[in-house]
N, C-alpha and C positions, 0 to 999 in steps of 0.2 A: 504494500500500500504506500502511503505517503507519510514521511516522518512528521510527527506532531510539531517539531520545531519549525517546519516550513511555514506554518500558518502565522506564527508570531513574527517570523522573518518577513513574510509577505505584508503583514500589516505595517511594520515599520518602514518597509520599502515604498509602499504606495500611498501612505497617509498624506505626505506633502502634496500629492497631485490629485487627490479626490476630495469630495465633499463628505462631511458627516451628515448623512441623510436622516430626516426625522423619523421617529418611531412614536406613534400615537396610540391612545387607548379609546376604543369605542365601548363605553360602559354598558350601553343598552344591549348590545349584541355580544359582549364579552370577547372582543377582538383586539389583539395587539397588532398593529399594522406598521410594517417597515416600508417606507415610501422611497424605494430606490429609483423611481421615476424622477426624483430630484437630483440624481447623480449627474456628474459631468457626462455629456452625451446622452443624458436621460435614460441610462441603462446600467445595470450592474456589470455588464460585460467589460466595462472599462477596467474593473479591478483585476480580472484575470489577465487581460491583455497587457496592462502595465507591468504586472508582476513577471510575466513571462519575458517580455522584451527587456526589462531592466536586469534580468538575470542571464541574458545572453552574453557570450564573449564579445569583445569589441569587434572582432572580424566578422562575427555572425550578424551583428547589427549593421555594419558597413556594407555587407553583401546585399542589403535590402530585405524587406519583409514581404511575405506573400501569404495570403489567407483566403479561405472561402467563408462566406457569411450570408446569412439571411438579412443582414443589415446592421445589427447592433454590435456584433463582434468586430465587424469591419470598421465601425466608428472608433472602437476602443484601440484597435491596432493602428489606425490612422493617427489618432491622437498621440499614442506612444511614439510612433515614428516621427511625428512632427516635433515632439519634445527633444528628440535626440538628432533631428535633422538627417534622417535617412529615407530613401525612397520606399514607398509602400504600394503594393498592388493588391486589390481585393476583387475576387471573383464572386459575383452575386447572381441570383436568378433574375432573368429579364423582367419579371413582374414584381420585383422588390419595390416597396413603397418609395415614391420619389423623395419623401422627406428623409428617408434613410440614406439614399444614394447621394443626395445633395449634402447631407451632413458629412459623409465620408469624404467627398470631394473638397469640402470646406477646410479640411486638415491637410490638403495637398496630395491626397492619395489618388492613384489611377484606378478607375473602376472598369472591370471587364464584365459585360452583360452576357449571361449564358442562357440559351433557351431551355425551358423546363423549370423544374423545381430545384430545391436546395441540393438534392442528391446529385443532380447533373453539374451544378456549380462546383461542388466538392470534387467530383471526378475530374473535371476540367482543370481545377487548380492542382490536384495531385499529379496529373499528367504533366503539367507545366513544371512543377517542382522537381520532377524526375530528371529534367534536362536543364534546369536552371541552377544558378549559383545562389539564388535567393534563399532566405531562411523561412521555413514553414512555421506558421503560428496557428495551430489547431484551435478551433473554438471550444473544444471540450476534452479531447483525448491527449491530455498533457498534465503532468503533475503540478507544474508551476501555475498553469491556468486554474486548475482545481483549487490549489492553495489560495490563489488570489480571490476566487469567488467565495471561499470559506471565510474570508475576513468579514463578510456580512454577518456571520454567526457571532464572531468575537465582538463586533461592534454592537450588535443587537443585545447580547447578554449584558454588556455594560449599561446600555440604556434601560433594559428591563429591571435592573436593580433599583431604579428610581421608584418603581411602583410597589416594591415590597410585598409582592403577592406570592405566598408560599405555594400556591397551586401551579405556578410556572415550572416547578420541578418535574411535573408530569403533563405538561401542556402538549398539544398537538401542533406541530409546525406544518404549514401548507406551503408548498413551493411549486412553481411551474417546472415542467420537464420537457426538454427537447433531446439534446445529446447527453444530458445528465451532468454537465460540469457544475452547475449551481448546487443541485441537491447532493452531489457527491462531496463537494467542498464543505457544505453545511453539515452533512452527516459526519464526516471525519473530524471536523472542528468541535462538534457537540458531543458525540456519543461516548467518547472515552471518559469524560467527566460527568456526563448527564445521561446515563443509560436508560432512564425511565421516560425520557422524552419520546414522543411518537412522531415519526416523520412520514408525511404523505405527499407523494408527487401527483401532479395533475397535468394531464395531456389532452389535446384535442382528439376527439374520437375519429375525426377525418384523417388524422396522420399519426396513428398509434404505434409507432415503431418501438419505442422503449417499453411501452405497455406490453407488446408482444414478447419482447425479450425478457421482461420481468416475470410474466405469468406463464409463458409457454416456451421460453428459451429460444425463440425464433422470431424473425421479422420477415421471413421469406414469403409468406402468403398474404402479406398486408397490401391492400389496394389503397393508395393515397388519393385523397380528394382535396380540393381547395379548402383553405381555412383562413379565417380572419386572425387566427393566432399564428401568423406567418413565421414568427421567430422560433416556433417550436416544431416546425414542419421538417420533414425529410428523414431518410434512413440514418441509422447510427453506423459509424465506421466499424467495420469488422474488427473484432478484437479490442475495441475501445476499453481503456482502463476504467471507464465509468461503469461498465456493466457489472463486474464483480463487486464493486463498491456498493452499488445500488442493491444488488441481491443480498449482500450481507447486512447493510445498515438501514435500509429504507423499509418501513413497516407495511406500506401499501402504495399502489399506484392506480389511480382511477382516471376515468375519462369523462369529459363534458362535451355537450353538443354545441353546434354553432349558435343556436338560439340562446343557450345558456351563457356562452361567452359574450354575446351581445348584451345580455342582461347584466353581466358583470361589469362591462364598460359603463353602461348607463348608471348602475348602482354606485360606482365610485364617484361619478360626476354629481349625481343627484344628492348623495349623502355626505360627501366629503369635499366636493368641488375639485376633484382630482381628475386630470385627463390622463388616461392610461391606454396602452395598446392591448390588443386581443391576447397576446402572449402573457401579459401580466394579469389580465382579467380572469383567467381560468381559476385562480385561487378564490375569487369572490363567487365565481360560478359554482364551485364545489360547495361552498358554504350555503349559498342561496338555494341550491337544489336539494339540500338536506343529505347529500352524499357523505358528509363528514359531520358528525353530531357531537363529538367530544368538545368540551370547553375547559379552559379557555383555548382559543386558537391564536397562534402567532402566524401572521400572514406576511409573506415576502412578496411585495409588489415589484416586479422586476424591471419595468420600463414604461416609457410614455411616448414612444415614437409612433404616432398614428396619423394617417392622412386626415386633413381637416374635413374633407367631404365625407369620408367614411364615418368619422367620429360624429359629425353633425347629423348624418342620416340615422345612425344608431340611437343617439340620444333622443332625437325627435320621435322615432318609432317606439322606443321603449318607455318614454315618459307618459 
């Protein structure tokens, strides 16, 4: 697995370059909510990307950075590359939300659009890295990426102390799941000291690749369909280090529908005034649908990069 020391090291490495995002308590619904949509690049992905890039050797950095992304990881890598002034190339699905593509470009990175979904973008990027001198920055299948994402857990634990709630020792944590970097990092950062915590991952039922790996040890028969949780879409890299971590430390992995994801987006806006993307909204979807009943819940809201027209349409329809 990943050494425990990596998580503390990751926190000290990236703290000067990220925001301390708010954690609030909804007393009526007994929800502790970590708002990572307030992070730089409006996504938790910046944590892992910074930690990975800053731990590279100088020659690895200067060779340039290359990654595949559904959008948010690409922003994190581009931000990191901009900080150290090295070239960055990001392969993304051609239907990636424009707000994410524009954000990647704003940090000076080159964007390569690939027909099809995230799986195709990752395949194209891996094909390129095989003949390129650039350094590959995986969105999830990397120990330093996972350690960087796990800093959310360390940060959240410090913030939760403020509430002096003894029930938090056995709380259920709800997290979005795509390739599993976030939930793997949080699981490894939490479970060794807090074994009674329950970790539940949430994925879109239209792209349930990690769900298949978790429950059936296979993603081969899965038919992918479009999802508004675009950041969670696509198959998991074969042999990804996140797979055994999730099997060992995650207590359950559940699915939510597209309608439920839309309801989650609207709920965050109508109840908290927070604009979040579909990939982040799945945690509210799981709560609202009654698929997770344990209380209190600690909810990690992963990001806020959503197209205005999609957001406005959903909020109008669900209100």
